[in-house]
C-alpha positions as CSV (number, residue, x, y, z in Angstrom):
1,M,20.2,-1.5,-32.5
2,S,16.7,-2.1,-33.5
3,I,13.9,-0.9,-31.0
4,T,10.8,-2.7,-30.6
5,T,9.0,-0.6,-28.7
6,G,6.2,1.4,-30.4
7,F,2.4,2.1,-31.2
8,R,0.4,0.9,-28.0
9,D,-2.3,-1.0,-29.1
10,R,-5.8,0.4,-28.9
11,K,-6.5,-1.3,-25.4
12,E,-3.4,-0.1,-23.6
13,V,-4.1,3.4,-24.8
14,R,-7.9,3.2,-23.4
15,S,-6.1,1.8,-20.4
16,F,-3.9,4.9,-19.8
17,H,-6.7,7.3,-20.6
18,R,-9.1,5.7,-18.3
19,I,-6.4,6.1,-15.6
20,R,-5.3,9.8,-16.1
21,N,-6.2,10.7,-13.0
22,T,-5.1,7.8,-11.3
23,N,-2.3,7.2,-8.2
24,S,-2.4,3.8,-6.5
25,G,0.4,1.0,-5.5
26,R,0.0,0.0,-9.7
27,I,0.1,3.5,-11.4
28,L,2.1,6.0,-10.9
29,N,0.6,9.3,-12.7
30,L,3.7,11.9,-12.8
31,I,1.9,13.9,-16.0
32,D,-0.9,15.0,-13.1
33,L,1.6,15.4,-10.3
34,T,3.9,17.2,-12.3
35,D,1.0,19.5,-13.9
36,A,0.1,20.2,-10.3
37,A,3.5,21.5,-9.0
38,S,4.1,23.5,-11.5
39,A,0.6,25.4,-10.9
40,G,1.8,25.5,-7.1
41,S,5.0,27.3,-8.1
42,R,3.9,29.2,-10.2
43,T,1.3,30.8,-7.3
44,E,3.6,31.0,-4.9
45,G,6.7,32.4,-7.7
46,I,8.9,29.6,-6.6
47,S,10.8,27.0,-9.0
48,A,8.7,23.7,-9.7
49,S,9.6,20.7,-8.2
50,C,10.4,17.7,-10.3
51,I,10.9,14.0,-9.7
52,F,13.1,14.0,-13.1
53,H,15.6,16.7,-14.8
54,A,13.9,15.1,-18.4
55,K,11.1,17.1,-19.0
56,A,9.9,13.2,-20.9
57,L,10.1,11.5,-17.9
58,N,8.4,13.8,-15.9
59,Y,5.1,13.8,-18.5
60,S,5.3,10.0,-18.1
61,I,2.9,7.4,-16.4
62,L,4.6,4.6,-14.4
63,A,2.4,1.1,-13.8
64,K,3.6,-2.2,-12.3
65,H,2.8,-4.6,-14.9
66,N,1.8,-8.1,-14.4
67,I,4.9,-9.8,-16.8
68,R,3.0,-12.3,-20.0
69,D,4.3,-15.3,-21.1
70,N,5.0,-13.9,-23.9
71,E,7.3,-11.1,-22.8
72,R,9.3,-12.7,-20.6
73,E,12.0,-12.6,-23.7
74,L,12.7,-9.2,-22.6
75,F,14.7,-9.8,-19.2
76,T,17.4,-12.0,-18.1
77,R,15.8,-12.6,-15.1
78,N,12.3,-14.4,-13.7
79,L,10.2,-11.6,-12.8
80,Q,6.8,-11.6,-11.9
81,V,6.1,-7.8,-12.2
82,A,7.5,-5.5,-14.2
83,T,7.9,-1.5,-14.1
84,K,6.3,-0.1,-17.1
85,I,7.0,3.5,-18.9
86,F,4.7,4.8,-20.6
87,I,5.5,8.1,-22.9
88,P,2.8,9.7,-24.6
89,F,3.0,11.3,-27.9
90,D,0.9,14.5,-26.2
91,P,0.8,14.4,-22.4
92,K,-2.8,15.9,-22.9
93,R,-4.1,13.5,-25.4
94,L,-3.1,9.7,-24.4
95,D,-5.7,8.7,-26.4
96,I,-3.3,8.8,-29.6
97,G,-1.0,6.6,-27.7
98,G,2.3,6.8,-27.1
99,R,5.5,5.0,-26.5
100,S,6.4,2.5,-23.7
101,F,9.3,0.0,-22.2
102,F,10.0,-1.0,-19.0
103,I,12.8,-0.7,-16.5
104,E,14.5,-3.8,-15.4
105,E,14.2,-5.2,-19.6
106,H,17.7,-5.8,-20.4
107,Q,17.2,-3.0,-23.3
108,F,16.3,-0.5,-20.7
109,K,19.3,1.9,-21.7
110,D,18.7,1.7,-25.0
111,H,15.1,2.6,-25.1
112,L,16.3,5.7,-23.2
113,K,18.3,6.8,-25.1
114,E,16.2,5.8,-28.5
115,L,12.9,7.5,-26.7
116,V,13.9,9.8,-24.3
117,H,17.1,10.9,-25.9
118,I,19.0,10.0,-22.3
119,D,23.0,8.9,-23.0
120,S,23.2,6.6,-20.1
121,S,26.7,6.5,-20.4
122,L,27.3,10.2,-19.9
123,A,28.8,11.6,-16.8
124,D,25.9,14.3,-16.7
125,P,25.0,14.8,-13.4
126,H,21.5,15.3,-14.5
127,V,21.4,12.2,-16.4
128,Q,22.8,9.9,-13.6
129,H,20.3,11.2,-11.8
130,D,17.5,10.2,-13.6
131,V,18.6,7.0,-14.4
132,K,19.0,6.2,-10.6
133,V,15.5,7.5,-10.1
134,L,14.2,5.3,-12.7
135,E,16.4,2.3,-11.5
136,T,15.1,3.3,-8.3
137,L,11.4,3.0,-9.3
138,G,11.9,-0.3,-10.6
139,Q,13.2,-1.9,-7.2
140,S,10.1,0.4,-5.3
141,P,7.7,-2.8,-4.5
142,T,4.5,-0.5,-5.2
143,L,4.1,3.2,-6.3
144,D,2.1,5.0,-4.2
145,P,3.4,7.7,-3.3
146,F,4.5,7.2,0.6
147,I,6.5,3.9,-0.4
148,V,8.1,5.8,-3.7
149,T,8.7,9.0,-1.2
150,E,10.2,6.2,1.3
151,R,12.1,4.4,-1.3
152,L,14.0,7.1,-3.0
153,R,14.9,8.6,0.4
154,A,16.7,5.6,1.5
155,E,19.1,6.1,-1.8
156,G,19.5,9.2,-0.6
157,I,16.8,10.8,-3.4
158,V,14.8,13.7,-1.7
159,V,11.5,13.9,-3.1
160,A,9.8,18.2,-2.4
161,P,7.4,16.8,0.4
162,T,4.6,18.8,-2.1
163,F,4.6,16.6,-5.4
164,F,3.3,14.1,-3.1
165,A,0.6,15.9,-1.1
166,E,-1.6,13.3,-1.8
167,S,0.2,10.8,0.7
168,Y,0.6,13.2,3.6
169,A,-2.3,11.7,5.9
170,L,-1.6,7.9,5.0
171,T,2.6,9.2,5.7
172,H,1.5,10.5,9.4
173,K,-0.5,7.4,10.1
174,A,2.7,5.2,9.1
175,S,4.8,7.3,11.2
176,S,2.7,7.3,14.2
177,D,2.4,3.6,14.2
178,A,5.9,3.7,13.6
179,F,6.5,5.5,16.7
180,Q,4.5,3.0,18.3
181,A,6.6,0.0,17.5
182,F,9.9,1.7,18.2
183,K,8.8,3.0,21.6
184,P,8.9,-0.3,23.4
185,L,12.6,-0.7,22.4
186,L,13.9,2.9,23.7
187,Q,12.2,2.2,26.6
188,K,13.8,-1.2,27.4
189,A,17.2,0.1,26.3
190,L,16.6,2.9,28.5
191,G,15.6,1.2,31.8
192,K,12.7,4.1,31.7
193,V,9.8,5.4,30.4
194,A,10.6,7.4,27.2
195,S,10.3,11.2,27.0
196,D,8.7,12.7,23.8
197,E,12.2,14.4,22.8
198,E,13.9,11.0,23.5
199,M,11.9,9.2,21.4
200,G,11.5,12.1,18.7
201,R,15.4,11.8,18.8
202,F,15.2,8.1,18.6
203,I,12.4,8.3,15.5
204,D,14.9,10.7,13.7
205,Q,17.6,8.6,13.8
206,V,16.3,4.9,13.1
207,W,13.6,6.5,10.5
208,N,16.2,8.7,8.1
209,V,19.0,5.9,7.7
210,T,20.1,6.1,3.5
211,A,22.3,4.3,1.7
212,A,24.9,7.4,2.2
213,T,24.5,6.6,6.4
214,S,27.5,5.4,8.0
215,S,26.9,5.6,11.3
216,N,23.6,4.3,13.4
217,P,24.2,3.1,17.1
218,F,21.2,0.9,16.5
219,L,21.4,-1.2,13.5
220,E,25.1,-1.5,14.5
221,A,23.9,-3.3,17.5
222,L,21.5,-5.4,15.9
223,M,25.1,-6.3,13.8
224,I,23.0,-5.8,10.4
225,P,25.5,-5.0,7.5
226,R,25.8,-1.2,6.4
227,S,25.1,-2.0,3.2
228,E,21.7,-3.6,4.4
229,W,20.7,-0.6,6.4
230,A,18.6,1.4,4.2
231,N,16.6,-1.5,2.9
232,V,16.1,-2.5,6.4
233,I,14.1,0.3,7.4
234,F,12.8,1.1,4.3
235,A,11.4,-2.4,4.8
236,W,9.5,-2.0,8.3
237,K,8.4,1.8,7.1
238,A,7.0,-0.3,3.9
239,L,5.4,-3.0,6.2
240,I,4.3,-0.7,8.7
241,Y,1.8,1.3,5.4
242,Y,0.8,-2.3,3.7
243,D,-0.8,-2.9,6.9
244,I,-2.5,0.2,6.8
245,V,-3.9,0.2,3.2
246,S,-5.1,-3.3,4.4
247,R,-6.5,-3.3,6.9
248,D,-10.2,-2.9,5.1
249,S,-9.3,-6.3,2.8
250,P,-11.1,-8.9,5.1
251,Q,-14.2,-7.2,4.4
252,R,-13.3,-6.6,0.7
253,L,-12.9,-10.3,0.1
254,Q,-16.1,-11.1,1.7
255,R,-18.1,-8.7,-0.6
256,V,-16.6,-10.0,-3.4
257,L,-16.8,-13.4,-2.3
258,N,-20.8,-12.8,-1.4
259,I,-21.4,-11.7,-4.6
260,L,-19.7,-14.4,-6.5
261,Q,-21.9,-16.3,-4.3
262,G,-25.1,-14.1,-5.4
263,I,-24.2,-14.4,-9.6
264,T,-26.9,-16.5,-11.4
265,P,-26.1,-16.7,-15.6
266,K,-28.8,-15.7,-17.3
267,G,-30.8,-18.0,-19.9
268,R,-30.6,-22.0,-19.9
269,V,-27.0,-23.6,-19.0
270,S,-26.2,-26.6,-20.6
271,K,-25.2,-28.8,-17.1
272,G,-21.5,-29.5,-17.9
273,A,-21.3,-25.8,-18.6
274,H,-22.8,-25.2,-15.3
275,H,-20.0,-27.3,-13.5
276,D,-17.6,-25.6,-14.9
277,L,-18.8,-22.1,-13.8
278,M,-19.0,-23.3,-10.5
279,E,-15.5,-24.8,-10.5
280,L,-14.7,-21.3,-11.5
281,K,-16.3,-20.1,-9.0
282,R,-14.8,-21.9,-6.2
283,E,-11.1,-21.8,-8.0
284,F,-11.4,-18.0,-8.0
285,A,-12.6,-17.7,-4.6
286,R,-9.4,-20.4,-3.4
287,Q,-6.9,-18.1,-5.4
288,L,-8.4,-15.0,-3.4
289,Y,-8.3,-16.5,0.2
290,K,-4.7,-17.6,-0.8
291,L,-3.7,-14.2,-2.0
292,H,-5.6,-12.3,0.9
293,D,-3.5,-14.8,3.3
294,G,-0.4,-14.5,1.7
295,S,-0.6,-10.4,2.5
296,T,-2.1,-9.5,5.1
297,G,-1.6,-12.8,7.0
298,Y,1.9,-12.0,6.4
299,I,2.0,-8.4,7.6
300,Q,0.4,-9.8,10.9
301,L,2.8,-12.4,11.6
302,A,6.3,-10.2,10.7
303,L,5.1,-7.4,12.8
304,Q,4.0,-9.2,15.7
305,K,7.4,-10.7,15.4
306,I,9.3,-7.7,15.3
307,V,7.7,-6.7,18.6
308,N,7.8,-9.6,20.4
309,A,10.9,-10.0,19.2
310,I,11.7,-6.4,21.2
311,L,10.5,-6.9,24.0
312,S,11.9,-10.2,24.9
313,E,15.1,-11.5,26.0
314,S,16.4,-13.1,23.1
315,G,18.6,-10.5,22.4
316,A,19.6,-8.6,19.3
317,S,19.8,-11.5,16.8
318,E,16.4,-12.2,17.1
319,I,15.4,-8.8,16.2
320,S,17.9,-8.7,13.5
321,E,16.9,-11.7,11.5
322,C,13.3,-10.0,11.9
323,L,14.0,-7.4,10.3
324,R,16.5,-8.7,7.7
325,G,13.4,-11.0,6.8
326,M,11.1,-8.2,6.1
327,A,13.5,-6.8,3.7
328,R,13.7,-10.3,1.7
329,N,10.0,-10.6,1.5
330,I,8.6,-7.2,1.0
331,T,8.7,-6.7,-2.6
332,K,6.7,-9.7,-2.2
333,V,4.1,-8.4,0.2
334,G,3.9,-5.4,-1.8
335,T,3.1,-7.5,-5.2
336,D,0.3,-9.5,-3.5
337,V,-1.5,-6.1,-1.9
338,I,-1.7,-4.3,-5.2
339,L,-2.4,-7.5,-6.9
340,F,-5.5,-8.0,-4.4
341,D,-6.3,-4.9,-4.9
342,Q,-6.3,-5.1,-8.6
343,I,-7.9,-8.2,-8.9
344,T,-10.9,-7.1,-6.4
345,S,-11.2,-3.7,-7.8
346,Y,-11.6,-5.2,-11.1
347,F,-14.2,-8.0,-10.0
348,L,-16.3,-5.4,-8.1
349,Y,-16.3,-3.0,-10.9
350,M,-17.5,-5.5,-13.3
351,Y,-20.0,-7.3,-10.7
352,P,-21.0,-4.3,-8.2
353,K,-24.0,-6.6,-6.9
354,P,-25.1,-10.3,-7.0
355,S,-26.9,-10.2,-10.2
356,I,-29.4,-12.9,-11.3
357,D,-30.5,-13.6,-14.7
358,F,-28.5,-10.8,-16.3
359,V,-25.1,-11.7,-16.8
360,D,-23.6,-14.1,-19.4
361,A,-22.7,-17.5,-18.6
362,D,-19.5,-17.6,-21.1
363,E,-18.4,-14.2,-20.1
364,L,-18.4,-14.7,-16.7
365,G,-16.6,-17.6,-17.4
366,S,-14.0,-15.6,-19.5
367,Q,-13.4,-13.3,-16.6
368,L,-12.8,-15.6,-13.8
369,A,-10.5,-17.3,-15.6
370,N,-8.5,-14.4,-16.8
371,L,-8.5,-13.5,-13.0
372,C,-7.6,-17.2,-12.3
373,D,-4.5,-16.8,-14.5
374,I,-3.2,-13.5,-13.2
375,V,-2.8,-14.8,-9.9
376,Q,-1.2,-17.9,-11.2
377,L,1.3,-16.2,-13.1
378,R,2.3,-14.8,-9.9
379,D,3.0,-18.3,-8.4
380,V,4.9,-19.3,-11.5
381,A,7.3,-16.6,-11.1
382,A,7.7,-16.6,-7.2
């Protein structure tokens, strides 16, 4: 079978070269994480902790990629975002290029065999582990270290805490917020103020559910099918996390809109061109408002609904539906969160402040049209 994936074009190589030191909701740079883990293990005299057994995968970069029309033939289902694996020829010289493919594409296992020398048909436990990790990363809504850790945990795959050291602060914050969300439920169930010890046991019981969990009184009482337990709890934790990382999004939205309003192109612009540019500005503002409300608006509503369901007398069915609804929607929520961050970050990089008689009208129009198209791709695939 012919493998068409080959050398990346220069634009993509430059893109990966720029994010060498980046990890975010869209990018998971395993090169630096693996190097840092190896350096730490040498210092402490212990074995290095990595995600994969295959060295090539540990020295790869993963990215959540907005699928273009010319890429849709690679997939057997309609997707808006896919998970790209970029394997450099030399991890220390990303500028010379590499090869890439998508986890979700129908030739995924063929690419693994030819490019990474992993034959998924083998019963080798190391091979099966690596394939399972890749497929789980493909199912992860975003690639934030906290989200990746929890998505892998839900599948029973444990990552050494030191590998994602940068996620410690947000992990602690998300866990604290979850503690507060669970607290009224347990107090109501106990009919008294819960002690820290009681709360700790309850959090451990619910927070650490995985695909292998066979008994959980809380989820059993809610009559949630066992096959959905891991996804339901992962979605709850992920939603709390996305709420934390999105709390500055209203200020960021306002900053972008202020700059957008204050940009005046240089030179003389015809009446028709001026009208088109103003319409693009308005359309970009509308798209940003819609994207922002679709992420932060849903997060706030969903979290409030679960708290209301917990505190009301409506019974287990409402709590169950709230949690299962989170699981159904969490991928879309994560996609909206990183898309809002991606688009606003790019706009602020290009236009850090209002510019009068400096920006070229055609360039501004092209940039705004491109950003609007990216958001519209999301709407088409949704």
